[in-house]
Each structure stands twice: as C-alpha cells, then as structure tokens.
C-alpha positions as CSV (number, residue, x, y, z in Angstrom):
1,M,147.7,-196.7,-24.8
2,D,145.5,-193.7,-25.6
3,F,143.4,-194.1,-22.5
4,E,146.4,-194.8,-20.3
5,W,148.2,-191.7,-21.7
6,T,145.2,-189.5,-21.2
7,T,144.9,-190.7,-17.6
8,S,148.6,-190.1,-17.0
9,C,148.4,-186.6,-18.5
10,R,145.5,-185.8,-16.2
11,A,147.3,-187.2,-13.2
12,F,150.4,-185.2,-13.9
13,G,148.5,-182.0,-14.5
14,D,146.5,-182.5,-11.3
15,A,149.6,-183.3,-9.3
16,A,151.4,-180.2,-10.7
17,E,148.4,-178.0,-9.7
18,W,148.4,-179.4,-6.2
19,F,152.1,-178.6,-5.9
20,V,151.7,-175.1,-7.2
21,T,148.7,-174.5,-4.8
22,T,150.7,-175.8,-1.8
23,A,153.8,-173.9,-2.6
24,A,151.8,-170.7,-2.7
25,L,150.9,-171.3,0.9
26,A,154.5,-171.2,2.1
27,G,154.4,-167.4,2.5
28,G,157.7,-166.3,3.8
29,R,158.6,-169.7,5.4
30,W,161.3,-170.6,2.9
31,T,164.1,-171.1,5.5
32,E,162.1,-173.2,7.9
33,P,162.7,-177.0,8.1
34,G,161.4,-178.9,5.0
35,L,162.6,-182.5,4.8
36,G,165.8,-183.9,6.2
37,E,168.6,-181.5,5.5
38,W,166.4,-179.4,3.2
39,D,164.6,-176.3,4.2
40,V,161.3,-175.4,2.6
41,R,162.9,-173.7,-0.3
42,S,165.1,-176.7,-1.1
43,L,162.2,-179.1,-0.8
44,V,160.2,-177.0,-3.2
45,G,163.2,-176.8,-5.5
46,H,163.7,-180.5,-5.5
47,T,160.0,-181.0,-6.2
48,S,160.1,-178.5,-9.0
49,R,162.6,-180.8,-10.7
50,A,159.7,-183.3,-11.3
51,L,158.5,-180.7,-13.8
52,L,161.8,-179.4,-15.1
53,T,163.3,-182.8,-16.0
54,V,160.3,-183.6,-18.2
55,E,161.0,-180.4,-20.1
56,T,164.7,-181.1,-20.3
57,Y,164.3,-184.7,-21.3
58,L,161.8,-183.9,-24.0
59,A,164.5,-181.8,-25.6
60,S,166.9,-184.8,-25.5
61,P,165.3,-187.6,-27.6
62,A,166.8,-191.1,-27.2
63,D,167.5,-193.6,-29.9
64,S,166.1,-196.6,-28.1
65,V,164.1,-197.7,-25.1
66,E,166.4,-199.1,-22.3
67,V,164.0,-198.8,-19.4
68,G,160.6,-200.3,-19.9
69,S,158.5,-199.1,-17.0
70,A,158.2,-196.6,-14.2
71,A,159.0,-199.3,-11.6
72,D,162.1,-200.2,-13.6
73,Y,163.2,-196.6,-13.5
74,Y,163.1,-196.6,-9.7
75,R,165.0,-199.8,-9.5
76,A,167.6,-198.5,-11.9
77,T,168.1,-195.3,-10.0
78,R,168.3,-196.5,-6.4
79,A,172.0,-195.9,-6.1
80,V,171.8,-192.4,-7.6
81,A,168.8,-191.5,-5.4
82,A,170.7,-192.5,-2.3
83,G,173.7,-190.4,-3.2
84,P,174.6,-187.0,-1.7
85,D,174.1,-185.2,-5.1
86,V,170.4,-185.4,-4.7
87,A,170.4,-183.1,-1.7
88,A,172.8,-180.7,-3.4
89,R,170.6,-180.6,-6.5
90,G,167.6,-179.8,-4.4
91,R,169.4,-176.9,-2.7
92,A,170.6,-175.6,-6.1
93,A,167.1,-175.9,-7.6
94,G,165.7,-174.0,-4.6
95,E,168.1,-171.2,-5.1
96,A,167.3,-171.1,-8.8
97,L,163.7,-170.3,-8.0
98,G,164.8,-166.8,-7.2
99,T,163.1,-164.3,-4.9
100,D,159.6,-165.6,-5.4
101,P,159.7,-169.4,-5.5
102,A,155.9,-169.9,-5.5
103,A,155.6,-167.7,-8.6
104,A,158.5,-169.6,-10.2
105,V,157.0,-173.0,-9.8
106,A,153.6,-171.7,-11.0
107,A,155.3,-170.4,-14.2
108,L,157.2,-173.7,-14.6
109,A,154.0,-175.7,-14.3
110,A,152.2,-173.4,-16.7
111,R,154.9,-174.1,-19.2
112,V,155.4,-177.9,-18.7
113,V,151.9,-179.2,-18.3
114,P,150.7,-178.0,-21.7
115,L,154.0,-179.3,-23.2
116,V,153.2,-182.7,-21.9
117,A,149.5,-182.5,-23.0
118,A,150.7,-181.9,-26.6
119,C,152.7,-185.1,-26.6
120,E,151.5,-188.6,-27.6
121,G,153.4,-190.5,-24.9
122,T,155.3,-192.5,-27.5
123,E,158.2,-190.0,-27.5
124,V,161.4,-191.7,-26.4
125,V,163.4,-189.4,-24.0
126,T,166.8,-189.6,-22.4
127,T,166.6,-190.0,-18.7
128,I,169.3,-190.6,-16.1
129,A,168.4,-194.3,-16.3
130,G,168.5,-194.5,-20.1
131,G,166.0,-194.1,-22.9
132,M,162.3,-194.3,-21.9
133,R,159.0,-193.7,-23.5
134,L,157.4,-190.6,-22.1
135,A,154.3,-192.6,-21.2
136,D,156.5,-194.8,-18.9
137,Y,158.6,-191.9,-17.5
138,L,155.7,-189.5,-16.7
139,P,154.2,-191.5,-13.9
140,T,157.6,-191.2,-12.0
141,R,157.2,-187.5,-12.2
142,T,153.7,-187.6,-10.9
143,F,154.9,-189.8,-8.1
144,E,157.6,-187.3,-7.2
145,L,155.1,-184.5,-7.2
146,V,152.6,-186.4,-5.0
147,V,155.2,-187.6,-2.4
148,H,157.0,-184.3,-2.1
149,T,154.0,-182.1,-2.1
150,A,152.8,-184.2,0.8
151,D,156.2,-183.6,2.4
152,L,155.7,-179.9,1.8
153,A,152.2,-179.8,3.3
154,A,153.5,-181.6,6.4
155,A,156.4,-179.2,6.7
156,L,154.0,-176.3,6.6
157,G,151.6,-177.9,9.0
158,L,148.8,-178.2,6.4
159,A,146.1,-180.9,6.3
160,S,146.1,-181.6,2.6
161,E,145.3,-184.6,0.4
162,P,146.5,-185.2,-3.2
163,P,143.9,-185.2,-6.0
164,P,142.5,-188.7,-6.7
165,A,144.1,-189.3,-10.1
166,P,147.7,-188.7,-9.1
167,A,147.2,-190.3,-5.7
168,A,145.9,-193.5,-7.4
169,Q,148.8,-193.5,-9.9
170,A,151.3,-193.1,-7.0
171,F,149.8,-195.9,-5.1
172,D,149.9,-198.1,-8.2
173,L,153.6,-197.5,-8.5
174,V,154.2,-198.2,-4.8
175,A,152.3,-201.5,-5.2
176,Q,154.4,-202.5,-8.2
177,L,157.6,-201.9,-6.4
178,A,156.5,-203.6,-3.2
179,V,155.4,-206.7,-5.1
180,S,158.5,-207.0,-7.2
181,D,160.8,-206.5,-4.2
182,G,159.0,-209.1,-2.0
183,R,157.6,-206.4,0.4
184,A,153.9,-206.7,-0.3
185,T,153.1,-208.5,3.0
186,A,154.5,-205.8,5.2
187,L,152.8,-203.1,3.2
188,L,149.4,-204.9,3.2
189,R,149.5,-205.7,6.9
190,A,150.3,-202.0,7.7
191,A,147.6,-200.7,5.3
192,T,145.0,-202.9,6.9
193,G,145.8,-202.1,10.5
194,R,147.6,-205.4,11.4
195,E,150.9,-203.9,12.4
196,G,153.2,-200.9,11.7
197,L,155.8,-201.0,9.1
198,P,159.4,-202.0,10.0
199,P,161.8,-199.2,10.8
200,G,163.2,-197.6,7.7
201,F,160.7,-199.4,5.4
202,S,160.6,-198.0,1.9
203,V,159.8,-199.3,-1.6
204,L,162.3,-196.9,-3.1
C-alpha cells in the first residue's frame, strides 16, 4: 500500500504540474474552441475540477467504503458523466477561474498537491459515487488531468506528452475498464496497428 500510494502521489503531482504548465501556454486564447461545446477556458475549468474535487472531498469524510476501485468509480458514474450537467459545471468552473485562469490553476495545484502528499491514502472520502479510500479515488483524478491536459494541448496546437508516471497510471485504468467491459480485443488490435477503433469507441 505504501509503495502504491507513493506512486499515486507522484503521478498526481506530475499530472498537475503538466496541466499547470500547459494552461500557462494558453495566453489570451481562452475563448477559442477547446473540446466539444467548451472553449479553452471551460476546458481548463473542467480540468481544474480534478484538483478541486480532491480538496472538497477530503473535507467530507465518509463513514464507509462503497466504491472499491478507480475502475468501479468510472463504471458507477457513467450516467452522470453523460449528462448535460458536466458541460455546465465545466463552464462554471472556467468562469470561477477569474481574469487569469492560468494563475488560478497554478495556485490551486500549489494548494492541493501538498495536501494530498500529507495524506496516507487510507482516508475515506465522500465522492459522487459514494465513499472511497483516497488511494482508490486519486488515480481517477490523475486520469482526468492526463486526458484533459492532452485535450488542452491539442486545442492549443501543442505537441506535448504527459509525464511517464501519470501516463502509465492512466493507461492502467484504461486497460482495467477495457478488460472488464469486454473491449480489450478492439483496443489491443488498434494499439498494435491491426485496425482502427470502431466509431465512438470509449472505455468510459
């Protein structure tokens, strides 16, 4: 557990640093297209919630563990993630970043990463899916940081790769979801150059 928690903390911190660095390159492009119906500001706002929810949930301890893994979290929240409220929360989070979104996310990361590093991973927090150990919840936040920072880099036209530790953790979660949902063959064949993924393929 100690080694796994240390690895997860490092991955989360590295992912947060990549997000902060990428957001700083947005310059004045906050109203340009970001992802789907989001502009760059809204995409950054949504991504910042990967940091903010950790802080919020740590302040809301749960009495019991109801969700036992990061993969279970994504399976439990699929309906919520597909709802219209996600887009609205992203826009609201983007507006909440104020006149200097890049500085706001840097300050948020500077506050949350040390907060996580001071934890043991055994803390049980209240998430939208139910009570979870922080050690199980944190990889979902690293995943969100990795995926959406990649989205942000693409929106800004940047060639950028995630740091190794968070990238590896994100791929591990993708693999778990693909295997459990019976989608491993399609993913493996695409990753090894056999054929492209089916239209609309997603493990989420």
